[in-house]
C-alpha positions as a Python dict, from the first residue, in 0.01 Angstrom:
ca = {
    (1, 'X'): (0, 0, 0),
    (2, 'X'): (355, 132, -3),
    (3, 'X'): (431, 421, 227),
    (4, 'X'): (698, 686, 178),
    (5, 'X'): (696, 664, -204),
    (6, 'X'): (636, 987, -393),
    (7, 'X'): (511, 1002, -748),
    (8, 'X'): (527, 1288, -989),
    (9, 'X'): (374, 1343, -1327),
    (10, 'X'): (614, 1415, -1613),
    (11, 'X'): (524, 1718, -1823),
    (12, 'X'): (389, 1647, -2167),
    (13, 'X'): (611, 1816, -2422),
    (14, 'X'): (448, 1953, -2734),
    (15, 'X'): (581, 2153, -3024),
    (16, 'X'): (380, 2434, -3176),
    (17, 'X'): (459, 2629, -3488),
    (18, 'X'): (326, 2967, -3589),
    (19, 'X'): (301, 3039, -3959),
    (20, 'X'): (510, 3355, -3995),
    (21, 'X'): (677, 3283, -4329),
    (22, 'X'): (616, 3571, -4570),
    (23, 'X'): (445, 3780, -4301),
    (24, 'X'): (535, 4131, -4187),
    (25, 'X'): (686, 4190, -3845),
    (26, 'X'): (427, 4323, -3599),
    (27, 'X'): (414, 4700, -3577),
    (28, 'X'): (632, 4749, -3885),
    (29, 'X'): (461, 4932, -4171),
    (30, 'X'): (541, 4844, -4533),
    (31, 'X'): (634, 5205, -4583),
    (32, 'X'): (670, 5525, -4385),
    (33, 'X'): (756, 5856, -4542),
    (34, 'X'): (733, 6222, -4466),
    (35, 'X'): (846, 6560, -4578),
    (36, 'X'): (869, 6921, -4475),
    (37, 'X'): (857, 7251, -4663),
    (38, 'X'): (949, 7588, -4519),
    (39, 'X'): (924, 7936, -4667),
    (40, 'X'): (1056, 8267, -4532),
    (41, 'X'): (894, 8593, -4644),
    (42, 'X'): (1032, 8895, -4460),
    (43, 'X'): (962, 8855, -4090),
    (44, 'X'): (740, 8548, -4146),
    (45, 'X'): (840, 8180, -4158),
    (46, 'X'): (576, 7936, -4284),
    (47, 'X'): (620, 7561, -4245),
    (48, 'X'): (424, 7248, -4329),
    (49, 'X'): (507, 6882, -4276),
    (50, 'X'): (329, 6557, -4346),
    (51, 'X'): (388, 6194, -4249),
    (52, 'X'): (229, 5887, -4407),
    (53, 'X'): (236, 5550, -4229),
    (54, 'X'): (100, 5237, -4400),
    (55, 'X'): (-109, 4972, -4225),
    (56, 'X'): (45, 4760, -3946),
    (57, 'X'): (-39, 4429, -3776),
    (58, 'X'): (-79, 4356, -3404),
    (59, 'X'): (105, 4023, -3426),
    (60, 'X'): (365, 3837, -3632),
    (61, 'X'): (113, 3595, -3782),
    (62, 'X'): (-67, 3897, -3935),
    (63, 'X'): (-404, 3784, -3802),
    (64, 'X'): (-709, 4004, -3848),
    (65, 'X'): (-1044, 4042, -3677),
    (66, 'X'): (-1323, 3876, -3877),
    (67, 'X'): (-1699, 3903, -3839),
    (68, 'X'): (-1985, 3673, -3935),
    (69, 'X'): (-2251, 3798, -4180),
    (70, 'X'): (-2479, 3872, -3882),
    (71, 'X'): (-2216, 4102, -3730),
    (72, 'X'): (-2101, 3870, -3451),
    (73, 'X'): (-1731, 3812, -3391),
    (74, 'X'): (-1597, 3513, -3587),
    (75, 'X'): (-1224, 3539, -3518),
    (76, 'X'): (-1005, 3773, -3314),
    (77, 'X'): (-669, 3628, -3424),
    (78, 'X'): (-510, 3972, -3434),
    (79, 'X'): (-575, 4315, -3571),
    (80, 'X'): (-469, 4522, -3869),
    (81, 'X'): (-443, 4894, -3801),
    (82, 'X'): (-526, 5127, -4091),
    (83, 'X'): (-278, 5353, -4266),
    (84, 'X'): (-286, 5722, -4176),
    (85, 'X'): (-148, 6061, -4275),
    (86, 'X'): (-82, 6347, -4033),
    (87, 'X'): (-21, 6707, -4142),
    (88, 'X'): (124, 6982, -3920),
    (89, 'X'): (157, 7357, -3987),
    (90, 'X'): (356, 7632, -3820),
    (91, 'X'): (387, 8009, -3855),
    (92, 'X'): (654, 8224, -3692),
    (93, 'X'): (671, 8604, -3686),
    (94, 'X'): (1010, 8753, -3596),
    (95, 'X'): (1022, 9073, -3393),
    (96, 'X'): (1373, 9159, -3518),
    (97, 'X'): (1241, 9456, -3719),
    (98, 'X'): (1101, 9596, -3391),
    (99, 'X'): (1449, 9578, -3231),
    (100, 'X'): (1398, 9244, -3055),
    (101, 'X'): (1650, 9025, -3239),
    (102, 'X'): (1582, 8709, -3039),
    (103, 'X'): (1205, 8733, -2999),
    (104, 'X'): (919, 8590, -3202),
    (105, 'X'): (558, 8479, -3193),
    (106, 'X'): (486, 8125, -3308),
    (107, 'X'): (164, 7940, -3390),
    (108, 'X'): (158, 7561, -3439),
    (109, 'X'): (-123, 7335, -3559),
    (110, 'X'): (-64, 6962, -3520),
    (111, 'X'): (-285, 6700, -3687),
    (112, 'X'): (-444, 6970, -3903),
    (113, 'X'): (-722, 6746, -4041),
    (114, 'X'): (-798, 6592, -3697),
    (115, 'X'): (-723, 6239, -3823),
    (116, 'X'): (-810, 5961, -3576),
    (117, 'X'): (-535, 5698, -3582),
    (118, 'X'): (-356, 5435, -3375),
    (119, 'X'): (-13, 5578, -3299),
    (120, 'X'): (138, 5280, -3119),
    (121, 'X'): (32, 4948, -2971),
    (122, 'X'): (155, 4648, -2780),
    (123, 'X'): (174, 4318, -2956),
    (124, 'X'): (339, 3983, -2957),
    (125, 'X'): (413, 3682, -3167),
    (126, 'X'): (49, 3570, -3163),
    (127, 'X'): (-134, 3834, -2956),
    (128, 'X'): (-507, 3836, -3032),
    (129, 'X'): (-727, 4142, -3045),
    (130, 'X'): (-928, 3997, -2756),
    (131, 'X'): (-619, 3957, -2535),
    (132, 'X'): (-612, 4154, -2211),
    (133, 'X'): (-241, 4218, -2269),
    (134, 'X'): (-303, 4408, -2595),
    (135, 'X'): (-339, 4785, -2575),
    (136, 'X'): (-328, 5077, -2818),
    (137, 'X'): (-232, 5443, -2791),
    (138, 'X'): (-437, 5671, -3010),
    (139, 'X'): (-268, 5963, -3184),
    (140, 'X'): (-324, 6313, -3052),
    (141, 'X'): (-624, 6501, -3192),
    (142, 'X'): (-586, 6839, -3361),
    (143, 'X'): (-407, 7082, -3132),
    (144, 'X'): (-333, 7451, -3175),
    (145, 'X'): (-68, 7619, -2965),
    (146, 'X'): (80, 7965, -2961),
    (147, 'X'): (393, 8090, -2794),
    (148, 'X'): (593, 8407, -2743),
    (149, 'X'): (965, 8331, -2729),
    (150, 'X'): (1231, 8571, -2604),
    (151, 'X'): (1602, 8486, -2608),
    (152, 'X'): (1855, 8664, -2391),
}
């Protein structure tokens, strides 16, 4: 037996490739568009806006969750989040005709149709849906707010 000799194991180097050719970048929809219309009638301003976001993937390999015919999980290689459309409305009543030039009442409705959607999410090159590092932020539900604004 030889004393005073240290040994160390050399790391085994491997090369892995992920098939990303022709895939979409994670989180990037194929399309995203929106628009706004506004109409003024006397002391009233009416506004409506809509935004459409197409489906998005959790990772760069565009993996999806797959289930067996019996409903059990077959593969959690990623996730594909569905497309969604959000519509917002607003109504403003100016009090200028009552002598208050910089005052108005406003009513806003966001997510008018109460659409449930994934607004944002974490992801990575090959993040799986079962990964503890993956998380999602759901979009806000329908909300109605009113305000009275006075400028001075």
